[in-house]
C-alpha positions in Angstrom: 15.6 9.1 26.7 18.3 10.5 24.6 21.4 12.5 26.4 22.1 15.7 24.3 25.4 17.2 24.3 24.9 21.0 24.1 28.6 22.2 22.8 30.5 24.4 25.3 31.1 27.9 22.7 27.3 27.4 22.5 26.5 27.2 26.2 28.9 30.1 27.2 26.9 31.5 24.5 23.2 31.1 25.5 23.9 31.0 29.3 22.6 28.5 31.5 19.1 29.1 31.3 18.8 29.9 27.9 20.7 25.9 27.4 18.4 24.4 29.2 15.7 25.7 27.6 17.2 25.1 24.1 18.1 21.8 25.1 14.0 21.0 26.3 12.7 22.5 23.0 15.2 19.8 21.1 13.9 17.2 23.5 10.2 18.2 22.7 11.3 18.2 18.9 12.0 14.5 19.2 8.9 13.2 21.4 6.9 15.1 18.8 8.7 13.5 16.0 8.4 9.9 17.7 4.5 10.4 17.9 3.7 10.3 14.4 5.7 7.3 13.2 3.5 4.2 12.1 3.6 1.5 15.0 4.3 -2.0 13.6 0.3 -2.5 14.6 -0.4 0.2 12.5 1.6 -1.0 9.5 -0.1 -4.3 10.4 -3.5 -2.5 9.8 -2.7 -1.2 6.2 -1.2 -4.6 5.1 -4.4 -6.4 6.3 -6.7 -3.4 4.7 -4.1 -3.1 1.7 -4.6 -6.9 1.1 -8.5 -7.0 1.1 -8.8 -4.5 -1.2 -6.3 -6.2 -3.9 -8.6 -9.2 -3.3 -11.5 -7.2 -3.9 -10.4 -5.8 -7.3 -9.0 -9.3 -8.2 -12.8 -10.9 -8.1 -13.4 -8.0 -9.8 -11.2 -8.4 -12.5 -12.2 -12.7 -12.4 -16.1 -11.6 -12.8 -15.6 -9.1 -15.8 -12.8 -11.7 -17.5 -15.6 -14.3 -17.2 -18.4 -12.5 -18.2 -16.0 -11.6 -21.3 -15.2 -14.9 -22.1 -18.7 -16.3 -22.1 -20.2 -13.4 -24.5 
């Protein structure tokens, strides 16, 4: 967990209670943004799906090329 340092002038202006609430909001935003990041597993799944789709397209193209060459 990151340590958030609130500048003195902001702490003095907000007061203790508002400063704590502000830090909590910043922390929650950080957690939410990390939840939205792709994991390595997510990236491996996407890569596998792309490889499968590319293989299908290549097979289709080979078939079409063979038809043209034969015809």
